[in-house]
PAKETOR-121623 format. One record per residue: residue in three letters; z, x, y of N, C-alpha, C, O in turn. Coordinates in steps of 0.02 Angstrom, whole numbers, padded with zeros to 5 digits, always signed. Layout:
N
ALAZXYZXYZXYZXY ...
This chain:
345
UNK+08254+02866+06746+08206+02842+06805+08188+02900+06844+08188+02957+06822 UNK+08171+02881+06911+08152+02930+06962+08206+02994+06972+08265+02981+06980 UNK+08185+03056+06970+08236+03114+06971+08261+03111+07049+08233+03150+07088 UNK+08301+03075+07068+08319+03072+07133+08360+03133+07155+08362+03144+07216 UNK+08391+03172+07117+08426+03229+07136+08384+03282+07162+08405+03325+07200 UNK+08316+03278+07140+08275+03331+07156+08244+03321+07230+08210+03366+07256 UNK+08257+03267+07259+08239+03263+07334+08267+03314+07370+08234+03352+07405 UNK+08335+03317+07360+08356+03375+07404+08328+03440+07382+08316+03481+07426 UNK+08315+03455+07324+08283+03524+07314+08218+03539+07346+08202+03595+07365 UNK+08180+03481+07353+08111+03479+07389+08119+03501+07453+08079+03542+07476 UNK+08174+03475+07491+08180+03491+07559+08204+03555+07568+08179+03592+07610 UNK+08258+03576+07527+08285+03637+07528+08224+03698+07516+08216+03744+07556 UNK+08189+03689+07463+08140+03738+07444+08095+03756+07498+08075+03813+07511 UNK+08079+03693+07535+08022+03713+07594+08065+03741+07649+08034+03761+07699 UNK+08133+03746+07648+08163+03772+07712+08171+03731+07771+08195+03752+07823 UNK+08150+03672+07761+08147+03619+07815+08198+03564+07803+08219+03550+07747 UNK+08216+03534+07860+08272+03487+07850+08241+03411+07853+08271+03362+07877 UNK+08176+03409+07826+08138+03347+07826+08091+03347+07769+08074+03402+07745 UNK+08065+03287+07742+08017+03287+07698+07974+03223+07710+08001+03172+07732 UNK+07901+03227+07695+07875+03162+07710+07870+03123+07638+07865+03154+07585 UNK+07870+03051+07642+07870+03009+07585+07807+03028+07555+07809+03043+07495 UNK+07753+03031+07584+07690+03049+07551+07685+03107+07510+07654+03108+07456 UNK+07719+03165+07539+07727+03224+07505+07765+03223+07438+07746+03251+07387 UNK+07825+03184+07445+07872+03178+07388+07837+03130+07327+07844+03140+07267 UNK+07798+03080+07356+07761+03037+07305+07715+03089+07270+07715+03089+07208 UNK+07676+03132+07302+07626+03175+07272+07662+03227+07227+07638+03245+07174 UNK+07716+03250+07249+07757+03294+07216+07780+03276+07141+07773+03310+07090 UNK+07810+03212+07151+07829+03181+07087+07786+03128+07064+07808+03075+07042 UNK+07735+03140+07068+07684+03078+07049+07687+03073+06971+07698+03018+06945 UNK+07678+03128+06934+07687+03127+06862+07740+03094+06825+07737+03061+06774 UNK+07798+03113+06866+07870+03081+06842+07869+03008+06857+07905+02970+06824 UNK+07827+02985+06907+07843+02911+06924+07797+02874+06883+07797+02813+06888 UNK+07761+02901+06845+07716+02854+06808+07749+02798+06769+07725+02741+06770 UNK+07801+02812+06735+07840+02769+06692+07889+02733+06726+07932+02703+06693 UNK+07892+02729+06803+07936+02698+06838+07911+02639+06879+07850+02632+06888 UNK+07947+02605+06901+07912+02545+06954+07894+02567+07016+07867+02528+07055 UNK+07907+02630+07032+07891+02657+07093+07812+02673+07090+07791+02722+07058 UNK+07773+02630+07124+07705+02640+07101+07657+02659+07164+07597+02668+07156 UNK+07688+02664+07229+07651+02688+07278+07710+02724+07336+07770+02726+07321 UNK+07687+02748+07394+07729+02770+07442+07782+02723+07479+07839+02740+07492 UNK+07754+02668+07493+07809+02626+07519+07868+02601+07474+07925+02587+07493 UNK+07842+02598+07407+07900+02573+07364+07950+02636+07358+08011+02627+07363 UNK+07922+02696+07348+07959+02770+07356+08010+02756+07413+08070+02762+07404 UNK+07981+02736+07474+08017+02746+07544+08084+02698+07522+08142+02719+07526 UNK+08069+02632+07501+08121+02588+07492+08171+02614+07443+08230+02604+07454 UNK+08153+02644+07397+08196+02663+07344+08240+02722+07374+08300+02727+07362 UNK+08208+02765+07413+08249+02824+07450+08302+02799+07487+08360+02817+07478 UNK+08279+02746+07538+08329+02723+07573+08392+02694+07540+08449+02705+07562 UNK+08378+02656+07482+08424+02623+07457+08472+02685+07422+08533+02678+07422 UNK+08445+02741+07394+08481+02788+07370+08522+02841+07410+08575+02866+07392 UNK+08487+02854+07466+08520+02907+07518+08522+02881+07579+08507+02919+07624 UNK+08539+02819+07595+08545+02795+07662+08595+02832+07707+08588+02838+07767 UNK+08655+02862+07666+08702+02890+07697+08702+02969+07707+08748+03001+07733 UNK+08640+02996+07680+08638+03065+07684+08575+03081+07725+08575+03138+07748 UNK+08519+03042+07741+08472+03050+07779+08453+02995+07821+08470+02937+07807 UNK+08415+03012+07881+08386+02970+07931+08321+02953+07902+08286+02998+07879 UNK+08300+02891+07902+08231+02878+07876+08195+02846+07944+08209+02797+07979 UNK+08140+02899+07947+08089+02873+08003+08031+02837+07969+08034+02829+07908 UNK+07984+02819+07998+07923+02786+07974+07881+02824+07917+07850+02796+07871 UNK+07885+02886+07928+07841+02928+07881+07874+02980+07844+07845+03009+07799 UNK+07940+02996+07862+07975+03050+07829+08049+03028+07829+08066+02975+07856 UNK+08092+03067+07798+08162+03070+07797+08187+03137+07820+08159+03189+07805 UNK+08243+03134+07857+08266+03206+07883+08342+03195+07882+08368+03140+07874 UNK+08372+03251+07892+08449+03258+07904+08474+03248+07975+08531+03232+07992 UNK+08412+03263+08019+08436+03263+08092+08384+03210+08129+08325+03221+08143 UNK+08419+03154+08140+08377+03104+08169+08343+03114+08231+08303+03072+08251 UNK+08358+03168+08263+08318+03187+08323+08271+03244+08318+08247+03272+08367 UNK+08260+03258+08264+08214+03319+08251+08131+03300+08276+08111+03241+08277 UNK+08099+03343+08292+08028+03332+08325+07982+03364+08269+07982+03426+08261 UNK+07951+03332+08238+07911+03369+08189+07833+03367+08219+07799+03318+08236 UNK+07817+03439+08218+07745+03446+08243+07704+03487+08194+07706+03548+08191 UNK+07667+03448+08155+07621+03471+08098+07575+03528+08128+07566+03582+08099 UNK+07547+03512+08188+07517+03575+08202+07536+03642+08204+07505+03691+08184 UNK+07604+03637+08237+07654+03697+08240+07665+03721+08179+07662+03782+08171 UNK+07682+03678+08123+07700+03704+08055+07631+03745+08020+07634+03795+07984 UNK+07580+03714+08038+07517+03746+08010+07502+03813+08044+07482+03861+08010 UNK+07510+03818+08106+07490+03875+08146+07545+03932+08139+07533+03992+08145 UNK+07605+03906+08127+07662+03960+08117+07645+03982+08048+07644+04043+08039 UNK+07633+03942+07996+07624+03969+07926+07567+04024+07935+07579+04081+07914 UNK+07515+04012+07961+07449+04057+07963+07470+04120+07993+07449+04174+07972 UNK+07514+04114+08048+07531+04180+08083+07576+04217+08040+07570+04278+08045 UNK+07620+04195+08000+07667+04226+07961+07628+04259+07898+07654+04305+07867 UNK+07574+04238+07883+07535+04255+07831+07500+04316+07846+07496+04363+07807 UNK+07476+04314+07901+07432+04377+07938+07370+04400+07886+07359+04458+07868 UNK+07336+04344+07866+07275+04350+07816+07234+04297+07824+07254+04245+07851 UNK+07170+04306+07799+07123+04253+07800+07145+04203+07741+07150+04227+07684 UNK+07158+04136+07752+07184+04091+07710+07127+04041+07702+07092+04027+07751 UNK+07116+04012+07644+07087+03955+07638+07121+03881+07652+07183+03879+07657 UNK+07088+03829+07659+07117+03765+07673+07160+03741+07621+07217+03720+07630 UNK+07131+03745+07565+07175+03731+07503+07231+03775+07497+07281+03744+07480 UNK+07239+03835+07506+07291+03875+07494+07347+03846+07548+07405+03842+07529 UNK+07330+03828+07609+07377+03808+07662+07409+03744+07637+07469+03731+07642 UNK+07363+03706+07609+07394+03636+07590+07439+03636+07534+07489+03600+07532 UNK+07420+03682+07483+07466+03700+07432+07540+03729+07449+07590+03714+07416 UNK+07538+03774+07505+07594+03807+07525+07636+03755+07566+07697+03752+07566 UNK+07597+03716+07600+07641+03676+07639+07641+03599+07613+07624+03550+07647 UNK+07661+03598+07551+07659+03529+07513+07712+03489+07532+07718+03433+07509 UNK+07759+03515+07579+07813+03462+07604+07785+03418+07658+07816+03367+07675 UNK+07722+03437+07687+07680+03396+07732+07625+03353+07708+07593+03374+07660 UNK+07608+03300+07732+07550+03260+07710+07483+03302+07702+07466+03340+07747 UNK+07451+03296+07654+07399+03346+07644+07347+03326+07700+07323+03371+07735 UNK+07329+03258+07711+07272+03244+07770+07279+03276+07834+07235+03296+07872 UNK+07353+03276+07841+07379+03303+07911+07368+03378+07916+07350+03406+07968 UNK+07381+03409+07856+07377+03488+07860+07322+03503+07869+07309+03548+07909 UNK+07270+03467+07832+07197+03484+07832+07163+03475+07908+07121+03514+07931 UNK+07185+03420+07940+07162+03413+07997+07189+03450+08056+07158+03455+08109 UNK+07261+03482+08043+07288+03532+08086+07248+03604+08079+07233+03645+08123 UNK+07237+03605+08016+07195+03676+07994+07134+03675+08030+07119+03729+08056 UNK+07092+03625+08038+07033+03624+08054+07019+03602+08138+06964+03609+08165 UNK+07073+03577+08169+07069+03561+08231+07094+03616+08283+07071+03614+08340 UNK+07142+03666+08264+07159+03703+08311+07111+03773+08311+07129+03828+08291 UNK+07057+03758+08333+07003+03817+08334+07009+03876+08372+06981+03928+08354 UNK+07045+03871+08426+07063+03916+08480+07114+03965+08450+07115+04022+08473 UNK+07151+03948+08404+07202+03978+08368+07192+04006+08292+07204+04063+08271 UNK+07168+03951+08258+07146+03965+08186+07070+03981+08189+07030+03939+08207 UNK+07054+04040+08171+06981+04057+08186+06946+04052+08113+06970+04072+08061 UNK+06887+04022+08122+06841+04008+08060+06819+04084+08043+06793+04123+08083 UNK+06835+04096+07974+06802+04164+07946+06747+04155+07909+06699+04192+07915 UNK+06748+04101+07864+06691+04091+07823+06706+04006+07812+06750+03978+07844 UNK+06665+03973+07767+06669+03909+07764+06735+03893+07723+06747+03920+07670 UNK+06777+03844+07753+06849+03838+07728+06898+03888+07736+06956+03878+07717 UNK+06879+03943+07765+06927+03991+07771+06946+04017+07848+06898+04034+07882 UNK+07007+04023+07877+07024+04037+07937+07084+04089+07934+07118+04101+07884 UNK+07092+04120+07999+07150+04167+08009+07169+04157+08079+07132+04134+08122 UNK+07239+04179+08089+07269+04167+08153+07236+04218+08205+07222+04275+08186 UNK+07222+04196+08270+07197+04240+08310+07234+04305+08332+07203+04349+08362 UNK+07305+04312+08315+07343+04356+08336+07321+04426+08283+07327+04486+08297 UNK+07294+04394+08216+07273+04441+08178+07217+04492+08193+07214+04549+08171 UNK+07175+04463+08233+07117+04501+08257+07140+04563+08308+07168+04554+08361 UNK+07124+04622+08283+07144+04674+08316+07086+04714+08362+07040+04748+08341 UNK+07105+04696+08436+07057+04727+08483+07092+04756+08548+07133+04724+08581 UNK+07073+04818+08560+07102+04840+08623+07068+04814+08689+07011+04791+08693 UNK+07109+04822+08735+07078+04804+08801+07021+04832+08822+06975+04801+08849 UNK+07022+04903+08807+06957+04943+08824+06895+04921+08781+06838+04928+08801 UNK+06910+04895+08722+06853+04874+08675+06826+04806+08713+06767+04795+08726 UNK+06880+04763+08728+06853+04710+08755+06816+04711+08819+06772+04670+08831 UNK+06837+04768+08869+06795+04783+08922+06720+04815+08913+06674+04810+08953 UNK+06718+04846+08852+06654+04876+08834+06612+04815+08814+06554+04813+08833 UNK+06636+04769+08780+06594+04707+08747+06577+04666+08816+06520+04646+08823 UNK+06618+04655+08860+06607+04618+08921+06552+04653+08954+06506+04618+08976 UNK+06548+04717+08960+06492+04754+08995+06427+04741+08950+06375+04719+08975 UNK+06433+04754+08891+06369+04737+08845+06339+04670+08866+06280+04664+08882 UNK+06382+04623+08864+06358+04561+08873+06330+04544+08940+06278+04513+08948 UNK+06367+04567+08988+06346+04564+09063+06276+04589+09085+06235+04564+09123 UNK+06276+04653+09046+06210+04684+09066+06148+04656+09032+06091+04657+09057 UNK+06165+04633+08974+06103+04611+08940+06084+04529+08965+06027+04506+08965 UNK+06145+04494+08985+06127+04429+09024+06088+04440+09085+06043+04403+09104 UNK+06108+04498+09118+06070+04514+09183+05993+04518+09178+05955+04500+09223 UNK+05976+04543+09122+05907+04554+09110+05875+04497+09072+05816+04485+09083 UNK+05906+04463+09031+05883+04414+08987+05899+04340+08992+05865+04295+08967 UNK+05954+04334+09028+05995+04268+09046+06040+04250+08983+06080+04203+08986 UNK+06033+04285+08932+06084+04272+08866+06088+04338+08827+06057+04389+08841 UNK+06130+04329+08778+06130+04385+08733+06136+04339+08661+06175+04293+08659 UNK+06096+04355+08607+06112+04321+08549+06171+04357+08510+06182+04417+08515 UNK+06210+04312+08468+06267+04337+08437+06257+04403+08396+06294+04453+08395 UNK+06191+04393+08358+06183+04444+08310+06157+04506+08354+06165+04562+08331 UNK+06132+04499+08406+06117+04567+08454+06186+04597+08470+06201+04656+08462 UNK+06224+04553+08492+06298+04578+08518+06333+04616+08464+06363+04668+08477 UNK+06326+04586+08394+06364+04615+08349+06332+04684+08321+06365+04726+08292 UNK+06269+04688+08333+06230+04746+08319+06255+04802+08366+06261+04859+08343 UNK+06270+04789+08430+06286+04837+08480+06360+04845+08471+06380+04897+08498 UNK+06406+04813+08444+06468+04830+08430+06465+04877+08365+06498+04929+08368 UNK+06431+04864+08313+06428+04900+08255+06409+04973+08271+06431+05023+08242 UNK+06362+04972+08325+06340+05048+08348+06393+05083+08393+06411+05140+08381 UNK+06415+05048+08443+06458+05078+08495+06526+05067+08487+06564+05103+08520 UNK+06555+05014+08442+06622+05017+08431+06641+05001+08358+06666+04947+08340 UNK+06626+05053+08318+06632+05042+08248+06706+05041+08230+06719+05010+08178 UNK+06755+05067+08261+06820+05064+08261+06848+04986+08250+06895+04970+08214 UNK+06809+04942+08290+06834+04875+08305+06816+04848+08233+06858+04812+08206 UNK+06759+04862+08202+06737+04832+08143+06785+04863+08084+06803+04826+08038 UNK+06804+04924+08086+06843+04953+08034+06910+04921+08032+06937+04901+07981 UNK+06940+04919+08102+07012+04889+08113+07011+04817+08086+07067+04795+08071 UNK+06960+04780+08078+06955+04719+08058+06923+04700+07997+06898+04645+07986 UNK+06924+04753+07956+06883+04748+07894+06892+04692+07846+06848+04679+07805 UNK+06945+04660+07850+06952+04602+07807+06929+04536+07829+06931+04484+07796 UNK+06906+04546+07895+06884+04485+07932+06806+04486+07934+06774+04533+07958 UNK+06777+04429+07904+06694+04432+07908+06673+04429+07976+06709+04415+08024 UNK+06604+04445+07978+06570+04457+08042+06576+04389+08079+06590+04388+08138 UNK+06565+04337+08045+06576+04274+08083+06644+04254+08109+06653+04213+08155 UNK+06692+04286+08076+06764+04279+08110+06769+04315+08173+06786+04288+08225 UNK+06751+04387+08168+06737+04423+08233+06707+04398+08289+06725+04409+08347 UNK+06659+04362+08271+06616+04331+08332+06657+04266+08353+06663+04252+08413 UNK+06681+04232+08312+06718+04177+08330+06783+04192+08378+06804+04157+08425 UNK+06810+04256+08353+06872+04264+08386+06847+04295+08460+06874+04274+08511 UNK+06800+04340+08463+06780+04354+08533+06760+04295+08569+06775+04291+08629 UNK+06729+04249+08541+06711+04181+08582+06774+04147+08613+06772+04111+08663 UNK+06836+04162+08576+06892+04124+08606+06923+04179+08658+06951+04159+08709 UNK+06917+04237+08647+06949+04284+08689+06901+04293+08757+06923+04310+08812 UNK+06838+04280+08743+06802+04292+08808+06776+04215+08838+06728+04209+08877 UNK+06810+04171+08816+06786+04100+08829+06793+04078+08903+06768+04027+08927 UNK+06833+04127+08939+06842+04108+09008+06785+04146+09054+06778+04136+09114 UNK+06751+04185+09020+06701+04232+09053+06633+04211+09040+06592+04212+09085 UNK+06615+04188+08971+06551+04173+08948+06546+04101+08921+06599+04075+08904 UNK+06487+04064+08913+06483+04019+08868+06454+04031+08808+06397+04055+08809 UNK+06488+04017+08744+06456+04029+08683+06433+03962+08654+06474+03921+08636 UNK+06363+03952+08649+06339+03895+08619+06311+03914+08551+06251+03930+08550 UNK+06347+03914+08495+06327+03933+08441+06309+04009+08433+06353+04052+08431 UNK+06238+04025+08428+06238+04097+08429+06204+04121+08494+06171+04174+08496 UNK+06214+04080+08551+06180+04096+08620+06240+04109+08661+06281+04063+08662 UNK+06254+04170+08700+06305+04186+08746+06275+04193+08812+06232+04236+08820 UNK+06291+04153+08861+06263+04158+08927+06319+04151+08973+06376+04140+08954 UNK+06299+04158+09047+06350+04158+09091+06396+04095+09086+06373+04046+09057 UNK+06456+04093+09112+06496+04042+09115+06468+03980+09151+06440+03988+09205 UNK+06473+03929+09129+06433+03871+09169+06359+03859+09161+06330+03810+09185 UNK+06328+03912+09123+06265+03911+09105+06246+03915+09028+06222+03963+08997 UNK+06262+03853+09008+06246+03849+08935+06190+03830+08913+06166+03774+08920 UNK+06155+03892+08876+06084+03889+08856+06075+03853+08781+06115+03866+08735 UNK+06031+03816+08773+06007+03798+08699+05977+03851+08670+05965+03902+08703 UNK+05960+03845+08604+05918+03888+08569+05848+03890+08608+05824+03946+08620 UNK+05813+03833+08627+05750+03842+08653+05760+03876+08721+05721+03922+08733 UNK+05799+03863+08758+05816+03889+08828+05809+03967+08822+05774+04004+08857 UNK+05850+03985+08770+05857+04059+08758+05795+04089+08728+05785+04149+08740 UNK+05753+04057+08690+05686+04083+08662+05634+04085+08737+05597+04133+08747 UNK+05638+04038+08774+05592+04033+08826+05619+04099+08882+05578+04138+08907 UNK+05689+04103+08893+05710+04158+08926+05675+04227+08895+05644+04266+08931 UNK+05682+04236+08833+05658+04304+08806+05593+04309+08824+05572+04361+08849 UNK+05552+04250+08814+05477+04257+08832+05462+04282+08899+05428+04332+08912 UNK+05493+04241+08941+05490+04250+09009+05514+04321+09034+05494+04341+09089 UNK+05548+04352+09003+05573+04418+09022+05534+04479+08984+05546+04539+08997 UNK+05491+04458+08939+05452+04515+08904+05379+04503+08915+05352+04449+08906 UNK+05349+04560+08935+05278+04563+08942+05237+04554+08881+05187+04519+08877 UNK+05269+04596+08828+05243+04593+08759+05303+04594+08707+05356+04625+08714 UNK+05286+04562+08665+05332+04538+08611+05293+04521+08542+05233+04507+08543 UNK+05327+04524+08487+05301+04512+08430+05314+04445+08387+05368+04418+08396 UNK+05273+04419+08347+05312+04361+08317+05369+04379+08276+05417+04340+08272 UNK+05367+04439+08242+05428+04453+08208+05494+04451+08246+05544+04424+08221 UNK+05493+04483+08311+05544+04485+08359+05568+04412+08375+05627+04396+08379 UNK+05519+04372+08384+05537+04301+08415+05558+04259+08355+05588+04206+08366 UNK+05543+04279+08290+05556+04232+08237+05628+04259+08220+05674+04220+08206 UNK+05637+04332+08221+05713+04348+08200+05754+04320+08246+05810+04302+08227 UNK+05733+04312+08319+05782+04293+08369+05797+04211+08356+05854+04188+08365 UNK+05747+04175+08337+05757+04106+08321+05800+04093+08271+05840+04047+08279 UNK+05801+04131+08207+05826+04130+08157+05906+04143+08177+05951+04108+08153 UNK+05918+04192+08220+05983+04199+08238+06015+04145+08276+06075+04132+08273 UNK+05974+04115+08310+06001+04059+08352+06006+03987+08316+06018+03934+08346 UNK+05995+03993+08247+05998+03938+08207+05945+03883+08210+05958+03823+08198 UNK+05878+03909+08228+05819+03861+08227+05766+03897+08196+05770+03955+08176 UNK+05708+03856+08192+05647+03873+08167+05585+03893+08218+05564+03856+08263 UNK+05566+03943+08208+05512+03960+08276+05460+03909+08280+05441+03889+08335 UNK+05435+03886+08219+05379+03835+08225+05397+03781+08276+05348+03758+08306 UNK+05454+03756+08293+05474+03708+08341+05463+03733+08407+05460+03690+08451 UNK+05454+03800+08426+05455+03828+08487+05387+03861+08503+05377+03880+08561 UNK+05343+03868+08457+05286+03905+08475+05242+03876+08540+05215+03912+08581 UNK+05242+03813+08540+05202+03775+08597+05242+03785+08651+05209+03807+08699 UNK+05304+03778+08664+05338+03789+08717+05332+03866+08747+05328+03880+08806 UNK+05333+03906+08700+05331+03986+08726+05267+03995+08763+05259+04046+08796 UNK+05224+03950+08759+05151+03962+08794+05166+03943+08870+05118+03948+08908 UNK+05224+03921+08895+05246+03915+08961+05238+03980+08996+05218+03983+09055 UNK+05254+04033+08961+05252+04102+08989+05221+04159+08950+05216+04214+08976 UNK+05202+04147+08893+05165+04191+08846+05091+04162+08816+05072+04104+08812 UNK+05061+04216+08799+04993+04187+08769+04996+04227+08686+05008+04287+08677 UNK+04986+04188+08647+04985+04225+08577+04912+04248+08570+04866+04208+08567 UNK+04904+04310+08568+04833+04334+08558+04804+04350+08488+04744+04357+08475 UNK+04859+04355+08441+04828+04355+08373+04893+04340+08325+04943+04316+08352 UNK+04893+04353+08260+04934+04332+08222+05010+04362+08228+05061+04338+08204 UNK+05003+04422+08266+05066+04466+08265+05099+04475+08334+05156+04499+08338 UNK+05065+04459+08387+05078+04473+08457+05069+04424+08506+05027+04380+08505 UNK+05119+04436+08558+05118+04380+08620+05116+04431+08675+05142+04487+08669 UNK+05083+04410+08732+05086+04448+08797+05100+04395+08855+05096+04334+08845 UNK+05116+04422+08913+05147+04381+08963+05073+04343+08985+05017+04366+08974 UNK+05087+04287+09014+05037+04239+09018+04986+04265+09082+04929+04242+09087 UNK+05011+04312+09126+04963+04332+09187+04930+04390+09167+04894+04417+09209 UNK+04935+04418+09102+04905+04468+09078+04833+04451+09045+04792+04495+09032 UNK+04822+04389+09033+04758+04352+09004+04714+04328+09062+04742+04290+09102 UNK+04659+04340+09071+04619+04313+09111+04559+04273+09078+04510+04304+09056 UNK+04563+04203+09074+04515+04164+09035+04452+04145+09093+04463+04125+09149 UNK+04399+04155+09070+04340+04126+09107+04330+04053+09090+04284+04036+09052 UNK+04368+04011+09116+04377+03940+09098+04303+03903+09089+04283+03878+09036 UNK+04269+03903+09144+04202+03874+09142+04152+03897+09086+04124+03855+09050 UNK+04145+03956+09080+04103+03966+09022+04134+03964+08951+04098+03947+08904 UNK+04194+03978+08942+04222+03960+08882+04211+03883+08860+04186+03864+08807 UNK+04234+03846+08910+04224+03772+08901+04154+03752+08883+04140+03707+08843 UNK+04109+03791+08917+04033+03778+08917+04018+03792+08840+03986+03752+08806 UNK+04040+03848+08817+04031+03873+08756+04055+03829+08700+04022+03821+08649 UNK+04119+03797+08711+04144+03754+08658+04102+03681+08663+04099+03640+08617 UNK+04077+03675+08719+04043+03607+08723+03976+03609+08685+03953+03562+08653 UNK+03948+03665+08692+03886+03672+08647+03890+03680+08573+03843+03674+08534 UNK+03957+03697+08557+03964+03695+08476+04010+03629+08450+04026+03622+08391 UNK+04024+03589+08494+04053+03517+08474+04010+03472+08443+03956+03458+08469 UNK+04030+03445+08387+03983+03398+08350+03987+03337+08404+04041+03310+08417 UNK+03926+03318+08432+03917+03269+08482+03939+03196+08453+03969+03156+08489 UNK+03921+03178+08383+03935+03127+08354+04019+03123+08350+04050+03077+08378 UNK+04046+03163+08321+04120+03174+08308+04158+03183+08357+04214+03159+08360 UNK+04127+03228+08411+04164+03249+08465+04217+03288+08457+04257+03296+08503 UNK+04224+03320+08393+04277+03370+08379+04251+03410+08326+04201+03398+08293 UNK+04295+03466+08319+04281+03513+08271+04351+03554+08252+04390+03575+08295 UNK+04358+03563+08183+04419+03599+08166+04423+03669+08190+04377+03709+08182 UNK+04489+03686+08224+04492+03753+08263+04480+03810+08205+04446+03858+08224 UNK+04500+03811+08144+04492+03858+08105+04414+03865+08079+04397+03919+08054 UNK+04377+03822+08084+04306+03827+08078+04267+03873+08116+04215+03896+08093 UNK+04294+03890+08184+04273+03938+08226+04296+04010+08217+04344+04034+08247 UNK+04258+04042+08170+04287+04116+08154+04240+04167+08184+04253+04227+08177 UNK+04182+04146+08221+04139+04208+08239+04144+04209+08310+04114+04168+08345 UNK+04183+04255+08334+04193+04257+08404+04144+04310+08443+04157+04323+08502 UNK+04093+04337+08414+04053+04381+08443+04015+04364+08505+04000+04404+08550 UNK+04002+04297+08502+03962+04280+08568+04004+04235+08615+03981+04202+08662 UNK+04064+04237+08598+04113+04194+08655+04113+04228+08713+04096+04287+08711 UNK+04129+04201+08769+04128+04229+08836+04184+04284+08835+04234+04271+08803 UNK+04179+04351+08871+04220+04397+08875+04286+04374+08894+04294+04329+08935 UNK+04333+04405+08864+04408+04396+08882+04439+04471+08884+04412+04515+08851 UNK+04486+04482+08918+04518+04548+08912+04556+04567+08858+04585+04621+08860 UNK+04560+04530+08808+04580+04530+08750+04536+04513+08688+04500+04464+08698 UNK+04531+04538+08632+04491+04529+08578+04501+04453+08561+04559+04431+08557 UNK+04447+04413+08550+04454+04348+08538+04476+04339+08464+04449+04374+08420 UNK+04531+04286+08446+04548+04273+08384+04562+04198+08378+04563+04163+08428 UNK+04573+04174+08318+04589+04102+08323+04659+04083+08351+04673+04026+08370 UNK+04702+04135+08353+04760+04127+08394+04762+04124+08462+04802+04090+08493 UNK+04706+04169+08492+04703+04177+08567+04667+04110+08581+04689+04073+08625 UNK+04618+04094+08549+04579+04017+08561+04636+03969+08563+04642+03937+08615 UNK+04684+03958+08509+04735+03915+08506+04772+03903+08575+04780+03851+08607 UNK+04790+03967+08588+04827+03976+08668+04788+03954+08720+04812+03923+08767 UNK+04727+03968+08713+04676+03945+08763+04677+03878+08772+04688+03853+08827 UNK+04664+03840+08715+04662+03768+08718+04719+03730+08740+04713+03675+08769 UNK+04786+03762+08726+04844+03733+08742+04868+03747+08823+04910+03714+08853 UNK+04833+03800+08845+04854+03814+08914+04811+03814+08979+04833+03804+09036 UNK+04748+03826+08960+04690+03838+09002+04632+03794+09009+04606+03785+09064 UNK+04608+03764+08952+04548+03724+08957+04547+03670+09002+04598+03636+09012 UNK+04495+03658+09030+04482+03598+09079+04467+03539+09040+04492+03484+09050 UNK+04420+03555+08990+04390+03490+08947+04414+03477+08893+04408+03420+08871 UNK+04444+03524+08860+04463+03519+08783+04542+03531+08775+04579+03561+08813 UNK+04560+03497+08709+04626+03495+08694+04636+03513+08617+04593+03495+08577 UNK+04687+03544+08599+04696+03556+08528+04749+03496+08510+04804+03488+08536 UNK+04720+03458+08459+04763+03411+08421+04786+03429+08362+04747+03447+08318 UNK+04855+03427+08352+04893+03443+08294+04942+03404+08276+04963+03362+08315 UNK+04969+03412+08214+05023+03366+08188+05092+03399+08201+05107+03451+08171 UNK+05130+03371+08242+05201+03389+08251+05206+03451+08286+05205+03455+08347 UNK+05213+03507+08242+05219+03574+08273+05164+03621+08257+05129+03607+08208 UNK+05149+03681+08296+05119+03733+08274+05141+03767+08214+05200+03759+08197 UNK+05106+03802+08182+05131+03845+08132+05129+03923+08141+05083+03954+08166 UNK+05180+03947+08119+05172+04036+08136+05141+04064+08094+05133+04124+08104 UNK+05115+04038+08041+05072+04068+07983+05000+04039+07972+04957+04069+07941 UNK+04993+03988+07995+04922+03954+07978+04893+03924+08038+04927+03883+08068 UNK+04840+03938+08058+04799+03905+08112+04777+03847+08096+04739+03842+08047 UNK+04795+03791+08132+04774+03722+08113+04762+03677+08185+04775+03699+08241 UNK+04735+03614+08170+04716+03570+08217+04644+03565+08235+04602+03607+08218 UNK+04632+03511+08270+04551+03499+08292+04547+03500+08367+04587+03473+08405 UNK+04497+03532+08383+04468+03530+08449+04429+03479+08466+04376+03466+08439 UNK+04458+03439+08522+04424+03383+08541+04424+03383+08614+04461+03419+08647 UNK+04377+03336+08643+04374+03327+08724+04446+03295+08732+04479+03264+08690 UNK+04464+03311+08802+04522+03275+08828+04489+03214+08849+04433+03214+08873 UNK+04528+03156+08839+04513+03084+08845+04471+03073+08898+04418+03043+08890 UNK+04491+03094+08956+04455+03081+09020+04381+03116+09025+04340+03095+09067 UNK+04365+03167+08982+04308+03200+08971+04264+03172+08917+04204+03186+08920 UNK+04282+03140+08876+04251+03121+08816+04184+03082+08840+04188+03036+08880 UNK+04119+03106+08809+04059+03069+08826+04033+03043+08771+03981+03010+08775 
């Protein structure tokens, strides 16, 4: 029947004075197939009958000390600190097989201020992260000076600065992936800054990805699509979603460039008059991409392009509006020019 003598072995091998019924059942699952013990409650009943004089039986575990306080979070965290390396969730479950699997997995993923995510399903103890106080002060200075100019710093930009100015920090933590270093810094500096995914801002001023992109546009007189697209990707978003909001501070003058809104001066009356002369009076609309000859357009202090016209329609025109589906597209000009409803004739 059930190899009862091995119960003591399981507890002793674990180095603990307790063992969970669920863990025991899992440990002896194969050997229990040919016995009447078909589930955890039946195992608990059998153990109480067999060992009632040697163990104290709690609801979930058996122990030699009835006053023992079992803290699974503590068990998992202590194990991770002892290992002093990046470990996977499955490795920890296997090593702590004297604890219930679901509880170990929950503890592994719950204690994010101590067990730092390195990659998907992998973590390390925060004490393993090697950083000197001078290095932390240098990082704080980098973040503060950038926030002062831009309201935020992206995690990718911060890591680039660390790579250039503090290469020894990267070298001293060579077995920790970039994500793990970023997450560890977020924990260590969490009392000074807000870390919202890839956006780092002043404490109490948590910026979304959109707010960060708008802050970037507001603080730059000139920037490129490549720059803003790269920033959007680092913030975990898609630039198409934000092209229209960016026009609050910037004008897209061509396929590659944006300039500050106050640098562009539109002759609104004459531009609207020109568009009115070219709109199909019956359809009251015209595809934006059908306007490709800008030689006779009213002068603007930038060369006319489809992108500049797109920006004009979305920001300045009194009579016309650009109608498009969902979002602007970073690569393709799209949409239909039509009268604003109140101006339709």
